[in-house]
C-alpha atoms as one frame of an Amber mdcrd trajectory, in Angstrom:
protein
  31.277  46.098  60.070  34.224  46.618  57.774  33.582  46.678  54.066  33.528
  43.300  52.378  33.429  41.175  55.500  30.877  38.733  56.801  28.862  39.633
  59.871  26.966  37.079  61.953  24.130  37.167  64.419  25.233  36.688  68.031
  25.953  33.033  68.673  25.573  31.956  65.042  28.113  30.867  62.454  30.827
  31.417  65.061  33.351  29.474  63.022  33.097  32.042  60.234  34.734  34.651
  62.466  37.841  32.484  62.805  38.289  31.745  59.090  41.493  33.285  57.715
  41.525  34.812  54.228  37.821  35.519  54.344  36.804  37.110  51.010  36.260
  40.844  50.656  35.012  43.199  47.961  35.081  46.978  48.387  31.595  48.489
  48.562  29.919  45.166  49.275  29.228  43.064  52.351  27.707  39.675  53.107
  25.522  39.397  56.168  25.392  35.769  57.318  23.332  34.222  60.087  22.347
  30.748  61.237  19.140  29.426  62.771  19.009  26.108  64.625  16.576  23.402
  63.585  12.996  24.364  64.351  13.701  28.100  64.441  12.796  30.631  61.714
  15.798  31.654  59.610  17.144  35.153  59.876  15.966  37.858  57.526  18.038
  40.643  55.969  19.167  43.539  58.127  19.063  46.050  55.258  15.990  46.646
  53.051  15.557  44.294  50.113  16.037  45.847  46.680  13.563  43.335  45.192
  10.302  41.628  46.100  11.243  38.156  47.384   9.703  35.050  45.929   7.312
  33.464  48.392   9.515  30.409  49.002  12.450  32.668  49.912  10.627  34.645
  52.575  11.845  33.755  56.094   8.241  33.135  57.191   7.817  30.537  54.449
  11.229  29.046  55.191  10.090  28.567  58.783   7.226  26.325  57.585   9.454
  24.072  55.467   9.418  20.963  57.634  12.921  19.593  57.061  14.019  19.765
  60.722  17.524  21.033  59.973  19.493  24.256  60.613  19.180  27.023  58.018
  21.996  29.410  57.153  21.099  32.718  55.533  23.392  34.809  53.337  22.520
  38.340  52.214  24.551  40.380  49.732  24.523  44.055  50.684  25.399  47.028
  48.507  26.848  49.651  50.814  26.430  52.289  48.116  22.620  52.048  48.153
  22.300  50.608  51.701  20.220  47.680  50.465  20.226  43.895  50.281  20.527
  42.966  46.600  20.709  39.149  46.740  19.865  36.369  49.168  20.522  32.659
  49.649  19.027  30.294  52.245  20.833  26.973  52.728  19.709  23.951  54.739
  22.535  22.020  56.398  22.954  18.253  56.479  24.215  17.457  59.950  23.735
  13.708  60.095  24.132  12.476  56.545  26.652  12.959  53.746  27.221  16.657
  54.379  25.153  17.749  51.386  23.796  21.232  52.062  20.845  22.223  49.894
  18.725  25.105  48.770  15.758  24.730  48.966  14.959  22.702  52.042  11.362
  21.856  51.088  10.045  24.024  48.263   9.833  23.946  44.446  13.080  25.932
  44.223  15.626  27.921  46.208  19.125  29.075  45.200  19.960  32.780  44.808
  17.470  35.544  44.124  19.066  38.799  43.066  18.089  42.324  42.098  18.682
  43.614  38.557  22.104  45.117  37.964  24.122  43.112  40.508  27.669  42.793
  39.117  29.051  39.324  38.517  31.899  40.072  40.915  29.437  40.749  43.738
  27.549  37.519  43.008  30.860  35.629  43.100  31.558  37.300  46.453  28.239
  36.095  47.894  28.751  32.517  46.685  32.371  32.334  47.807  31.400  33.572
  51.256  28.626  30.980  51.496  30.902  28.170  50.312  33.599  29.013  52.877
  31.074  29.306  55.689  29.379  26.010  54.779  32.692  24.220  54.469  33.575
  25.451  57.974  30.322  23.846  59.171  31.404  20.455  57.830  29.368  20.570
  54.620  31.017  18.737  51.731  28.669  19.558  48.858  26.174  22.290  47.986
  23.038  21.552  45.939  21.061  24.434  44.409  17.726  24.155  42.593  16.989
  27.314  40.681  13.716  28.918  39.690  12.350  28.453  36.167  14.003  30.944
  33.834  10.602  32.495  33.045  10.427  33.910  36.595  13.441  36.167  36.003
  15.116  35.503  32.637  18.047  37.885  33.110  18.705  36.943  36.728  18.447
  33.206  36.064  20.844  33.431  33.121  23.338  35.483  35.131  23.229  33.042
  38.045  23.709  30.069  35.711  26.790  31.633  34.122  28.378  32.592  37.454
  27.742  29.095  38.819  29.374  27.629  35.697  32.411  29.829  36.291  32.520
  28.559  39.882  32.570  24.932  38.652  29.062  23.966  39.688  27.847  20.996
  37.672  24.336  20.897  36.235  22.829  17.769  37.792  19.334  18.205  36.366
  17.910  20.219  33.485  14.110  20.215  33.353  11.661  21.538  30.801   9.199
  23.873  32.502   6.105  25.211  30.728   4.110  28.352  31.423   1.162  30.267
  30.005   1.659  33.874  28.950  -1.455  35.824  30.072  -0.753  38.493  27.459
  -1.568  35.966  24.710  -5.088  34.873  23.900  -5.672  31.493  25.555  -7.988
  29.821  23.058  -6.110  31.106  20.019  -2.917  29.350  21.176  -4.508  26.010
  22.005  -3.762  23.010  19.841  -6.855  22.247  17.678  -7.568  19.109  19.739
  -7.540  21.096  23.011  -9.682  23.823  21.448 -12.293  21.196  20.649 -12.135
  19.946  24.237 -12.559  23.456  25.605 -15.669  23.950  23.490 -16.955  20.571
  24.662 -16.585  21.771  28.278 -18.655  24.862  27.528 -21.267  22.835  25.684
 -21.547  20.448  28.647 -22.291  23.391  30.940 -19.063  23.196  32.952 -18.357
  26.376  34.895 -15.017  27.592  36.349 -15.106  29.083  39.841 -12.791  30.344
  42.561 -13.512  28.510  45.806 -13.292  29.761  49.425 -10.390  28.474  51.547
 -12.793  27.166  54.212 -13.436  24.082  52.091  -9.723  23.222  51.806 -10.043
  19.792  53.545 -12.613  18.649  50.961 -10.530  20.119  48.155  -7.461  18.263
  49.405  -9.367  14.964  49.634 -10.670  15.380  46.078  -7.193  16.124  44.700
  -5.629  13.257  46.664  -8.257  10.812  45.365  -7.653  11.925  41.766  -3.909
  11.521  42.192  -4.361   8.090  43.774  -6.321   6.937  40.711  -3.183   7.657
  38.704  -0.813   6.016  41.156   0.484   9.349  42.437   0.758  10.892  45.901
   0.617  14.490  47.066   3.924  15.932  48.199   2.467  17.654  51.288   0.074
  16.430  53.990  -3.163  18.326  54.583  -1.881  19.842  57.838   1.062  21.427
  56.024  -1.153  22.816  53.251  -3.475  24.283  55.893  -0.473  25.935  57.574
   0.473  27.569  54.291  -3.074  28.837  53.704  -3.165  30.318  57.211   0.255
  31.944  56.942  -0.169  33.240  53.373  -3.909  33.498  52.664  -3.580  35.932
  49.763  -0.997  33.796  47.992  -2.888  30.473  48.147  -5.971  30.140  45.967
  -8.429  27.404  44.987  -9.844  27.161  41.467 -12.440  24.654  40.331 -14.534
  23.494  37.403 -18.062  22.432  38.344 -20.648  20.417  36.450 -24.205  21.746
  36.000 -25.257  19.814  39.123 -22.514  21.429  41.204 -20.121  18.453  41.403
 -16.448  19.106  40.876 -14.938  18.062  37.556 -11.505  19.568  38.259  -9.688
  21.397  41.039  -6.338  22.992  41.660  -4.496  24.808  44.400  -2.627  27.748
  42.894   0.153  29.729  44.543   1.016  33.337  43.768   4.777  33.054  44.084
   5.462  36.706  43.321   3.874  39.854  42.002   4.198  38.431  38.475   3.895
  34.616  38.812   0.955  32.284  39.541   1.901  28.612  39.992  -0.596  25.855
  39.140   0.444  23.650  42.056  -2.024  20.760  42.481  -4.244  20.321  39.370
  -6.491  17.253  39.442  -9.484  15.701  37.712 -11.150  12.276  38.075 -10.470
   9.660  35.434 -14.245   9.362  34.958 -14.277  12.913  33.556 -11.448  12.428
  31.057 -13.965  12.578  28.211 -14.747  16.182  29.214 -11.100  17.288  29.670
 -12.057  19.819  32.375  -8.414  20.678  33.064  -8.366  22.634  29.789 -11.142
  24.848  31.148  -9.417  24.992  34.537  -6.283  26.405  32.941  -8.363  28.924
  31.023  -9.648  30.236  34.353  -6.090  30.537  35.717  -5.067  32.363  32.550
  -8.027  34.756  32.911  -7.258  35.372  36.595  -3.606  36.092  35.822  -4.498
  38.487  33.003  -7.016  40.358  35.178  -4.462  40.554  38.009  -1.648  41.883
  35.835   0.509  38.783  36.221   3.061  37.776  33.591   3.391  33.998  34.102
   1.095  31.061  34.864   3.630  28.410  35.792   2.499  24.915  34.746   5.540
  23.322  36.372   7.914  20.605  35.266   6.923  17.139  34.119   9.649  14.953
  35.532   9.246  11.375  36.736  11.919   9.350  38.569  12.531   7.582  35.254
  12.840  10.820  33.273  10.590  13.348  31.487   6.847  12.601  31.381   6.425
  12.847  27.617   2.606  12.771  27.578   2.328  15.540  30.189   4.883  17.669
  28.381   2.887  17.261  25.170  -0.327  18.259  26.962   1.301  21.443  28.294
   2.525  22.320  24.801  -0.987  21.714  23.472  -2.306  24.182  26.072  -0.174
  26.849  24.438   2.538  26.489  27.059   5.822  28.256  26.456   8.972  26.275
  27.198  11.320  27.464  29.920  14.388  25.955  31.545  14.792  24.917  35.180
  18.290  23.944  36.337  19.733  22.271  39.419  23.431  22.408  40.282  25.843
  20.780  42.691  29.406  21.539  43.748  31.916  19.692  45.902  33.093  22.230
  48.465  36.423  20.564  49.170  38.501  21.203  52.252
């Protein structure tokens, strides 16, 4: 492959080969490939220069049940013979032509290694935009990771996207716990009292075995239903994820002295430094105990013991806007504010 050109897998992205004025950048290449609906997306052909986030692994992409083709773009540094950035995009073949990243995950967009020049990141995005436009896509939607996952990389991506005229279509407040800080010392006084009440009531945090996942799911779903909420994934999909990534999917609980559950969550280790509190839940009948405060203490302790840097508490966004009470609760837990951005660009003709 000549320097700075786009290479495709046999039979995929054929229209890219016919595009005149395809971008180039000496010392860099973009490897692009397409997978039809129902097939796993392609992975990089050169070694990754970074550990990929779980949602951006091809094996995880293959389990994202959107039923649409996925196009993969990998930025390669020829100087170090490595892949230094990646982008997976799901095509919209029947609707408005709005391609998106992610397909079905908390975030997607571009993950990049430290030290990637802005010019190379522009090269990757320009290549992807041209290729997607050739596939009939009219817009590209990107939902980025919380800035706390990779502060420097997230800031660099945001600035390059701004320069490329991507519009911010959603800015969310995302909170996380820092395992390096003492948990109880950073609680709001009201939450510290609730934590002590949990201990006085004999509540005990535990890590549960994955074999009981169906019962865990039912408990969480029932708690959400009490609050007029639904789970984003069916049980079968959650079971698939546990089977495919057993080390990255964990169950934490808080039990009463008699053994009954007072709180549960499914946590996901998204990377070597991030644990995501995915599905926290507690029955309304146990609100007086506030067991979720103890549940988060156990996640904080697990993350500290495992050498992790972030316990992601997620965003608190409702269709009507920010969930003010949930945001306040996360602040009272000692949560640190982080930004999570989503962008969109009209690709033109």
